[in-house]
PDB file of N, CA, C and O in Angstrom:
ATOM      1  N   UNK A   1     259.234-207.059-169.819  1.00  0.00           N
ATOM      2  CA  UNK A   1     258.674-205.839-169.339  1.00  0.00           C
ATOM      3  C   UNK A   1     258.311-206.008-167.858  1.00  0.00           C
ATOM      4  O   UNK A   1     257.714-207.010-167.465  1.00  0.00           O
ATOM      5  N   UNK A   2     258.689-204.994-167.031  1.00  0.00           N
ATOM      6  CA  UNK A   2     258.412-205.060-165.598  1.00  0.00           C
ATOM      7  C   UNK A   2     256.970-204.624-165.310  1.00  0.00           C
ATOM      8  O   UNK A   2     256.415-203.762-165.991  1.00  0.00           O
ATOM      9  N   UNK A   3     256.391-205.237-164.294  1.00  0.00           N
ATOM     10  CA  UNK A   3     255.041-204.864-163.875  1.00  0.00           C
ATOM     11  C   UNK A   3     255.116-203.622-162.989  1.00  0.00           C
ATOM     12  O   UNK A   3     256.061-203.457-162.218  1.00  0.00           O
ATOM     13  N   UNK A   4     254.148-202.782-163.102  1.00  0.00           N
ATOM     14  CA  UNK A   4     254.098-201.601-162.235  1.00  0.00           C
ATOM     15  C   UNK A   4     252.645-201.155-162.093  1.00  0.00           C
ATOM     16  O   UNK A   4     251.782-201.510-162.895  1.00  0.00           O
ATOM     17  N   UNK A   5     252.403-200.369-161.049  1.00  0.00           N
ATOM     18  CA  UNK A   5     251.082-199.798-160.824  1.00  0.00           C
ATOM     19  C   UNK A   5     251.237-198.286-160.868  1.00  0.00           C
ATOM     20  O   UNK A   5     252.075-197.723-160.163  1.00  0.00           O
ATOM     21  N   UNK A   6     250.457-197.647-161.668  1.00  0.00           N
ATOM     22  CA  UNK A   6     250.503-196.194-161.759  1.00  0.00           C
ATOM     23  C   UNK A   6     249.201-195.644-161.187  1.00  0.00           C
ATOM     24  O   UNK A   6     248.109-196.046-161.588  1.00  0.00           O
ATOM     25  N   UNK A   7     249.341-194.710-160.235  1.00  0.00           N
ATOM     26  CA  UNK A   7     248.165-194.083-159.626  1.00  0.00           C
ATOM     27  C   UNK A   7     248.205-192.605-159.974  1.00  0.00           C
ATOM     28  O   UNK A   7     249.196-191.923-159.711  1.00  0.00           O
ATOM     29  N   UNK A   8     247.149-192.123-160.553  1.00  0.00           N
ATOM     30  CA  UNK A   8     247.045-190.724-160.937  1.00  0.00           C
ATOM     31  C   UNK A   8     245.766-190.187-160.302  1.00  0.00           C
ATOM     32  O   UNK A   8     244.687-190.758-160.464  1.00  0.00           O
ATOM     33  N   UNK A   9     245.907-189.092-159.586  1.00  0.00           N
ATOM     34  CA  UNK A   9     244.718-188.529-158.971  1.00  0.00           C
ATOM     35  C   UNK A   9     244.996-187.148-158.395  1.00  0.00           C
ATOM     36  O   UNK A   9     246.143-186.715-158.281  1.00  0.00           O
ATOM     37  N   UNK A  10     243.939-186.488-158.045  1.00  0.00           N
ATOM     38  CA  UNK A  10     244.050-185.156-157.463  1.00  0.00           C
ATOM     39  C   UNK A  10     242.907-185.005-156.472  1.00  0.00           C
ATOM     40  O   UNK A  10     241.797-185.482-156.709  1.00  0.00           O
ATOM     41  N   UNK A  11     243.188-184.337-155.362  1.00  0.00           N
ATOM     42  CA  UNK A  11     242.131-184.124-154.387  1.00  0.00           C
ATOM     43  C   UNK A  11     242.393-182.826-153.631  1.00  0.00           C
ATOM     44  O   UNK A  11     243.481-182.251-153.684  1.00  0.00           O
ATOM     45  N   UNK A  12     241.383-182.403-152.947  1.00  0.00           N
ATOM     46  CA  UNK A  12     241.531-181.235-152.088  1.00  0.00           C
ATOM     47  C   UNK A  12     240.650-181.428-150.864  1.00  0.00           C
ATOM     48  O   UNK A  12     239.668-182.170-150.893  1.00  0.00           O
ATOM     49  N   UNK A  13     241.022-180.749-149.796  1.00  0.00           N
ATOM     50  CA  UNK A  13     240.291-180.866-148.533  1.00  0.00           C
ATOM     51  C   UNK A  13     240.164-179.471-147.949  1.00  0.00           C
ATOM     52  O   UNK A  13     241.166-178.780-147.764  1.00  0.00           O
ATOM     53  N   UNK A  14     238.968-179.060-147.665  1.00  0.00           N
ATOM     54  CA  UNK A  14     238.723-177.742-147.090  1.00  0.00           C
ATOM     55  C   UNK A  14     238.039-177.917-145.751  1.00  0.00           C
ATOM     56  O   UNK A  14     237.061-178.653-145.621  1.00  0.00           O
ATOM     57  N   UNK A  15     238.573-177.227-144.760  1.00  0.00           N
ATOM     58  CA  UNK A  15     237.977-177.299-143.427  1.00  0.00           C
ATOM     59  C   UNK A  15     237.868-175.883-142.885  1.00  0.00           C
ATOM     60  O   UNK A  15     238.837-175.124-142.904  1.00  0.00           O
ATOM     61  N   UNK A  16     236.702-175.541-142.409  1.00  0.00           N
ATOM     62  CA  UNK A  16     236.479-174.219-141.836  1.00  0.00           C
ATOM     63  C   UNK A  16     236.920-174.239-140.375  1.00  0.00           C
ATOM     64  O   UNK A  16     236.586-175.154-139.623  1.00  0.00           O
ATOM     65  N   UNK A  17     237.665-173.230-139.996  1.00  0.00           N
ATOM     66  CA  UNK A  17     238.148-173.140-138.619  1.00  0.00           C
ATOM     67  C   UNK A  17     236.965-172.889-137.692  1.00  0.00           C
ATOM     68  O   UNK A  17     236.218-171.928-137.871  1.00  0.00           O
ATOM     69  N   UNK A  18     236.805-173.748-136.715  1.00  0.00           N
ATOM     70  CA  UNK A  18     235.717-173.610-135.751  1.00  0.00           C
ATOM     71  C   UNK A  18     236.154-172.806-134.526  1.00  0.00           C
ATOM     72  O   UNK A  18     235.374-172.063-133.930  1.00  0.00           O
ATOM     73  N   UNK A  19     237.421-172.981-134.177  1.00  0.00           N
ATOM     74  CA  UNK A  19     237.921-172.314-132.967  1.00  0.00           C
ATOM     75  C   UNK A  19     239.411-172.092-133.119  1.00  0.00           C
ATOM     76  O   UNK A  19     240.135-172.964-133.600  1.00  0.00           O
ATOM     77  N   UNK A  20     239.857-170.935-132.713  1.00  0.00           N
ATOM     78  CA  UNK A  20     241.282-170.618-132.727  1.00  0.00           C
ATOM     79  C   UNK A  20     241.651-170.148-131.336  1.00  0.00           C
ATOM     80  O   UNK A  20     241.013-169.248-130.789  1.00  0.00           O
ATOM     81  N   UNK A  21     242.669-170.747-130.767  1.00  0.00           N
ATOM     82  CA  UNK A  21     243.095-170.397-129.411  1.00  0.00           C
ATOM     83  C   UNK A  21     244.444-169.709-129.484  1.00  0.00           C
ATOM     84  O   UNK A  21     245.403-170.254-130.030  1.00  0.00           O
ATOM     85  N   UNK A  22     244.511-168.515-128.933  1.00  0.00           N
ATOM     86  CA  UNK A  22     245.764-167.764-128.878  1.00  0.00           C
ATOM     87  C   UNK A  22     246.094-167.501-127.417  1.00  0.00           C
ATOM     88  O   UNK A  22     245.275-166.959-126.674  1.00  0.00           O
ATOM     89  N   UNK A  23     247.279-167.880-127.015  1.00  0.00           N
ATOM     90  CA  UNK A  23     247.751-167.611-125.657  1.00  0.00           C
ATOM     91  C   UNK A  23     248.613-166.364-125.683  1.00  0.00           C
ATOM     92  O   UNK A  23     249.550-166.259-126.475  1.00  0.00           O
ATOM     93  N   UNK A  24     248.291-165.425-124.818  1.00  0.00           N
ATOM     94  CA  UNK A  24     249.073-164.197-124.703  1.00  0.00           C
ATOM     95  C   UNK A  24     249.636-164.146-123.290  1.00  0.00           C
ATOM     96  O   UNK A  24     248.889-164.135-122.312  1.00  0.00           O
ATOM     97  N   UNK A  25     250.953-164.115-123.196  1.00  0.00           N
ATOM     98  CA  UNK A  25     251.611-164.034-121.891  1.00  0.00           C
ATOM     99  C   UNK A  25     252.302-162.688-121.774  1.00  0.00           C
ATOM    100  O   UNK A  25     253.082-162.298-122.643  1.00  0.00           O
ATOM    101  N   UNK A  26     252.010-161.988-120.694  1.00  0.00           N
ATOM    102  CA  UNK A  26     252.626-160.692-120.442  1.00  0.00           C
ATOM    103  C   UNK A  26     253.605-160.839-119.292  1.00  0.00           C
ATOM    104  O   UNK A  26     253.306-161.478-118.283  1.00  0.00           O
ATOM    105  N   UNK A  27     254.769-160.245-119.452  1.00  0.00           N
ATOM    106  CA  UNK A  27     255.797-160.333-118.416  1.00  0.00           C
ATOM    107  C   UNK A  27     256.446-158.965-118.250  1.00  0.00           C
ATOM    108  O   UNK A  27     256.841-158.329-119.227  1.00  0.00           O
ATOM    109  N   UNK A  28     256.548-158.525-117.007  1.00  0.00           N
ATOM    110  CA  UNK A  28     257.155-157.239-116.695  1.00  0.00           C
ATOM    111  C   UNK A  28     258.151-157.457-115.565  1.00  0.00           C
ATOM    112  O   UNK A  28     257.882-158.193-114.615  1.00  0.00           O
ATOM    113  N   UNK A  29     259.300-156.810-115.681  1.00  0.00           N
ATOM    114  CA  UNK A  29     260.306-156.872-114.618  1.00  0.00           C
ATOM    115  C   UNK A  29     260.486-155.494-114.019  1.00  0.00           C
ATOM    116  O   UNK A  29     260.572-154.497-114.737  1.00  0.00           O
ATOM    117  N   UNK A  30     260.542-155.446-112.705  1.00  0.00           N
ATOM    118  CA  UNK A  30     260.761-154.187-111.998  1.00  0.00           C
ATOM    119  C   UNK A  30     261.404-154.504-110.654  1.00  0.00           C
ATOM    120  O   UNK A  30     261.380-155.646-110.193  1.00  0.00           O
ATOM    121  N   UNK A  31     261.975-153.484-110.037  1.00  0.00           N
ATOM    122  CA  UNK A  31     262.630-153.675-108.739  1.00  0.00           C
ATOM    123  C   UNK A  31     261.606-154.067-107.684  1.00  0.00           C
ATOM    124  O   UNK A  31     261.847-154.976-106.890  1.00  0.00           O
ATOM    125  N   UNK A  32     260.461-153.383-107.672  1.00  0.00           N
ATOM    126  CA  UNK A  32     259.412-153.677-106.696  1.00  0.00           C
ATOM    127  C   UNK A  32     258.323-154.513-107.361  1.00  0.00           C
ATOM    128  O   UNK A  32     257.928-154.242-108.495  1.00  0.00           O
ATOM    129  N   UNK A  33     257.849-155.515-106.660  1.00  0.00           N
ATOM    130  CA  UNK A  33     256.810-156.374-107.226  1.00  0.00           C
ATOM    131  C   UNK A  33     255.512-155.602-107.452  1.00  0.00           C
ATOM    132  O   UNK A  33     254.766-155.899-108.385  1.00  0.00           O
ATOM    133  N   UNK A  34     255.240-154.611-106.599  1.00  0.00           N
ATOM    134  CA  UNK A  34     254.031-153.808-106.781  1.00  0.00           C
ATOM    135  C   UNK A  34     254.077-153.033-108.105  1.00  0.00           C
ATOM    136  O   UNK A  34     253.080-152.930-108.819  1.00  0.00           O
ATOM    137  N   UNK A  35     255.255-152.498-108.407  1.00  0.00           N
ATOM    138  CA  UNK A  35     255.427-151.754-109.659  1.00  0.00           C
ATOM    139  C   UNK A  35     255.227-152.671-110.858  1.00  0.00           C
ATOM    140  O   UNK A  35     254.538-152.312-111.813  1.00  0.00           O
ATOM    141  N   UNK A  36     255.828-153.849-110.809  1.00  0.00           N
ATOM    142  CA  UNK A  36     255.683-154.802-111.911  1.00  0.00           C
ATOM    143  C   UNK A  36     254.231-155.224-112.076  1.00  0.00           C
ATOM    144  O   UNK A  36     253.737-155.326-113.199  1.00  0.00           O
ATOM    145  N   UNK A  37     253.545-155.469-110.963  1.00  0.00           N
ATOM    146  CA  UNK A  37     252.147-155.887-111.040  1.00  0.00           C
ATOM    147  C   UNK A  37     251.284-154.774-111.630  1.00  0.00           C
ATOM    148  O   UNK A  37     250.423-155.034-112.470  1.00  0.00           O
ATOM    149  N   UNK A  38     251.511-153.540-111.196  1.00  0.00           N
ATOM    150  CA  UNK A  38     250.748-152.403-111.739  1.00  0.00           C
ATOM    151  C   UNK A  38     250.976-152.265-113.245  1.00  0.00           C
ATOM    152  O   UNK A  38     250.030-152.038-114.000  1.00  0.00           O
ATOM    153  N   UNK A  39     252.221-152.402-113.678  1.00  0.00           N
ATOM    154  CA  UNK A  39     252.542-152.265-115.096  1.00  0.00           C
ATOM    155  C   UNK A  39     251.930-153.389-115.929  1.00  0.00           C
ATOM    156  O   UNK A  39     251.425-153.153-117.027  1.00  0.00           O
ATOM    157  N   UNK A  40     251.977-154.591-115.411  1.00  0.00           N
ATOM    158  CA  UNK A  40     251.414-155.717-116.168  1.00  0.00           C
ATOM    159  C   UNK A  40     249.888-155.619-116.227  1.00  0.00           C
ATOM    160  O   UNK A  40     249.281-156.062-117.202  1.00  0.00           O
ATOM    161  N   UNK A  41     249.270-155.050-115.209  1.00  0.00           N
ATOM    162  CA  UNK A  41     247.822-154.868-115.249  1.00  0.00           C
ATOM    163  C   UNK A  41     247.433-153.821-116.297  1.00  0.00           C
ATOM    164  O   UNK A  41     246.403-153.956-116.958  1.00  0.00           O
ATOM    165  N   UNK A  42     248.254-152.784-116.448  1.00  0.00           N
ATOM    166  CA  UNK A  42     248.007-151.790-117.499  1.00  0.00           C
ATOM    167  C   UNK A  42     248.115-152.457-118.869  1.00  0.00           C
ATOM    168  O   UNK A  42     247.276-152.231-119.741  1.00  0.00           O
ATOM    169  N   UNK A  43     249.148-153.278-119.056  1.00  0.00           N
ATOM    170  CA  UNK A  43     249.309-153.997-120.331  1.00  0.00           C
ATOM    171  C   UNK A  43     248.154-154.956-120.575  1.00  0.00           C
ATOM    172  O   UNK A  43     247.654-155.058-121.695  1.00  0.00           O
ATOM    173  N   UNK A  44     247.734-155.652-119.541  1.00  0.00           N
ATOM    174  CA  UNK A  44     246.608-156.591-119.634  1.00  0.00           C
ATOM    175  C   UNK A  44     245.365-155.859-120.107  1.00  0.00           C
ATOM    176  O   UNK A  44     244.679-156.324-121.017  1.00  0.00           O
ATOM    177  N   UNK A  45     245.069-154.721-119.500  1.00  0.00           N
ATOM    178  CA  UNK A  45     243.875-153.963-119.865  1.00  0.00           C
ATOM    179  C   UNK A  45     243.957-153.457-121.304  1.00  0.00           C
ATOM    180  O   UNK A  45     242.956-153.455-122.021  1.00  0.00           O
ATOM    181  N   UNK A  46     245.136-153.031-121.724  1.00  0.00           N
ATOM    182  CA  UNK A  46     245.315-152.575-123.106  1.00  0.00           C
ATOM    183  C   UNK A  46     245.108-153.723-124.088  1.00  0.00           C
ATOM    184  O   UNK A  46     244.500-153.540-125.143  1.00  0.00           O
ATOM    185  N   UNK A  47     245.613-154.905-123.744  1.00  0.00           N
ATOM    186  CA  UNK A  47     245.429-156.082-124.618  1.00  0.00           C
ATOM    187  C   UNK A  47     243.946-156.425-124.747  1.00  0.00           C
ATOM    188  O   UNK A  47     243.455-156.676-125.847  1.00  0.00           O
ATOM    189  N   UNK A  48     243.240-156.435-123.621  1.00  0.00           N
ATOM    190  CA  UNK A  48     241.818-156.766-123.646  1.00  0.00           C
ATOM    191  C   UNK A  48     241.049-155.738-124.465  1.00  0.00           C
ATOM    192  O   UNK A  48     240.199-156.102-125.278  1.00  0.00           O
ATOM    193  N   UNK A  49     241.342-154.450-124.256  1.00  0.00           N
ATOM    194  CA  UNK A  49     240.673-153.397-125.022  1.00  0.00           C
ATOM    195  C   UNK A  49     240.932-153.556-126.519  1.00  0.00           C
ATOM    196  O   UNK A  49     240.024-153.382-127.331  1.00  0.00           O
ATOM    197  N   UNK A  50     242.172-153.889-126.881  1.00  0.00           N
ATOM    198  CA  UNK A  50     242.517-154.057-128.293  1.00  0.00           C
ATOM    199  C   UNK A  50     241.787-155.253-128.897  1.00  0.00           C
ATOM    200  O   UNK A  50     241.281-155.169-130.016  1.00  0.00           O
ATOM    201  N   UNK A  51     241.731-156.352-128.172  1.00  0.00           N
ATOM    202  CA  UNK A  51     241.032-157.537-128.679  1.00  0.00           C
ATOM    203  C   UNK A  51     239.542-157.256-128.860  1.00  0.00           C
ATOM    204  O   UNK A  51     238.949-157.646-129.866  1.00  0.00           O
ATOM    205  N   UNK A  52     238.943-156.582-127.886  1.00  0.00           N
ATOM    206  CA  UNK A  52     237.515-156.271-127.978  1.00  0.00           C
ATOM    207  C   UNK A  52     237.227-155.290-129.106  1.00  0.00           C
ATOM    208  O   UNK A  52     236.228-155.431-129.811  1.00  0.00           O
ATOM    209  N   UNK A  53     238.097-154.295-129.282  1.00  0.00           N
ATOM    210  CA  UNK A  53     237.877-153.325-130.354  1.00  0.00           C
ATOM    211  C   UNK A  53     238.131-153.940-131.736  1.00  0.00           C
ATOM    212  O   UNK A  53     237.709-153.388-132.752  1.00  0.00           O
ATOM    213  N   UNK A  54     238.824-155.085-131.765  1.00  0.00           N
ATOM    214  CA  UNK A  54     239.082-155.770-133.033  1.00  0.00           C
ATOM    215  C   UNK A  54     237.973-156.743-133.410  1.00  0.00           C
ATOM    216  O   UNK A  54     238.031-157.380-134.462  1.00  0.00           O
ATOM    217  N   UNK A  55     236.962-156.857-132.549  1.00  0.00           N
ATOM    218  CA  UNK A  55     235.820-157.685-132.906  1.00  0.00           C
ATOM    219  C   UNK A  55     235.562-158.884-132.022  1.00  0.00           C
ATOM    220  O   UNK A  55     234.535-159.541-132.189  1.00  0.00           O
ATOM    221  N   UNK A  56     236.436-159.197-131.098  1.00  0.00           N
ATOM    222  CA  UNK A  56     236.178-160.319-130.203  1.00  0.00           C
ATOM    223  C   UNK A  56     235.081-159.936-129.209  1.00  0.00           C
ATOM    224  O   UNK A  56     234.906-158.764-128.872  1.00  0.00           O
ATOM    225  N   UNK A  57     234.364-160.929-128.757  1.00  0.00           N
ATOM    226  CA  UNK A  57     233.315-160.723-127.766  1.00  0.00           C
ATOM    227  C   UNK A  57     233.866-161.072-126.379  1.00  0.00           C
ATOM    228  O   UNK A  57     234.827-161.831-126.251  1.00  0.00           O
ATOM    229  N   UNK A  58     233.237-160.500-125.347  1.00  0.00           N
ATOM    230  CA  UNK A  58     233.670-160.801-123.972  1.00  0.00           C
ATOM    231  C   UNK A  58     233.614-162.321-123.710  1.00  0.00           C
ATOM    232  O   UNK A  58     234.464-162.870-123.009  1.00  0.00           O
ATOM    233  N   UNK A  59     232.613-162.974-124.278  1.00  0.00           N
ATOM    234  CA  UNK A  59     232.443-164.415-124.054  1.00  0.00           C
ATOM    235  C   UNK A  59     233.550-165.234-124.703  1.00  0.00           C
ATOM    236  O   UNK A  59     233.725-166.404-124.362  1.00  0.00           O
ATOM    237  N   UNK A  60     234.305-164.644-125.638  1.00  0.00           N
ATOM    238  CA  UNK A  60     235.387-165.353-126.321  1.00  0.00           C
ATOM    239  C   UNK A  60     236.722-165.224-125.589  1.00  0.00           C
ATOM    240  O   UNK A  60     237.700-165.874-125.959  1.00  0.00           O
ATOM    241  N   UNK A  61     236.763-164.395-124.563  1.00  0.00           N
ATOM    242  CA  UNK A  61     237.998-164.195-123.804  1.00  0.00           C
ATOM    243  C   UNK A  61     237.973-165.021-122.535  1.00  0.00           C
ATOM    244  O   UNK A  61     236.941-165.164-121.879  1.00  0.00           O
ATOM    245  N   UNK A  62     239.138-165.561-122.205  1.00  0.00           N
ATOM    246  CA  UNK A  62     239.272-166.321-120.966  1.00  0.00           C
ATOM    247  C   UNK A  62     240.589-165.911-120.330  1.00  0.00           C
ATOM    248  O   UNK A  62     241.654-166.014-120.939  1.00  0.00           O
ATOM    249  N   UNK A  63     240.492-165.443-119.094  1.00  0.00           N
ATOM    250  CA  UNK A  63     241.696-164.982-118.410  1.00  0.00           C
ATOM    251  C   UNK A  63     242.272-166.126-117.584  1.00  0.00           C
ATOM    252  O   UNK A  63     241.546-166.860-116.915  1.00  0.00           O
ATOM    253  N   UNK A  64     243.584-166.256-117.648  1.00  0.00           N
ATOM    254  CA  UNK A  64     244.254-167.345-116.947  1.00  0.00           C
ATOM    255  C   UNK A  64     244.684-166.985-115.538  1.00  0.00           C
ATOM    256  O   UNK A  64     245.084-167.866-114.777  1.00  0.00           O
ATOM    257  N   UNK A  65     244.614-165.726-115.176  1.00  0.00           N
ATOM    258  CA  UNK A  65     245.020-165.321-113.849  1.00  0.00           C
ATOM    259  C   UNK A  65     246.352-164.612-113.881  1.00  0.00           C
ATOM    260  O   UNK A  65     246.901-164.330-114.946  1.00  0.00           O
ATOM    261  N   UNK A  66     246.856-164.333-112.717  1.00  0.00           N
ATOM    262  CA  UNK A  66     248.113-163.589-112.612  1.00  0.00           C
ATOM    263  C   UNK A  66     249.055-164.305-111.650  1.00  0.00           C
ATOM    264  O   UNK A  66     248.648-164.763-110.582  1.00  0.00           O
ATOM    265  N   UNK A  67     250.287-164.389-112.038  1.00  0.00           N
ATOM    266  CA  UNK A  67     251.324-164.927-111.166  1.00  0.00           C
ATOM    267  C   UNK A  67     252.226-163.773-110.764  1.00  0.00           C
ATOM    268  O   UNK A  67     252.811-163.108-111.619  1.00  0.00           O
ATOM    269  N   UNK A  68     252.339-163.538-109.476  1.00  0.00           N
ATOM    270  CA  UNK A  68     253.194-162.445-109.000  1.00  0.00           C
ATOM    271  C   UNK A  68     254.535-163.006-108.581  1.00  0.00           C
ATOM    272  O   UNK A  68     255.410-162.256-108.148  1.00  0.00           O
TER     273      UNK A  68
END
């Protein structure tokens, strides 16, 4: 008879999310850079309004800036 080791067990691990980071990148293409910048700023403001109306606090938002 061959020797063997049998391991039988069950476990679970629960962890509560402390922080969730979501990166949102907006990109607009237009002939004039001013037009593209204006359009992306409108989208930026709509995104911020949507996030705030969904329950996020101003302190939970961090803006990365704008690249023109």
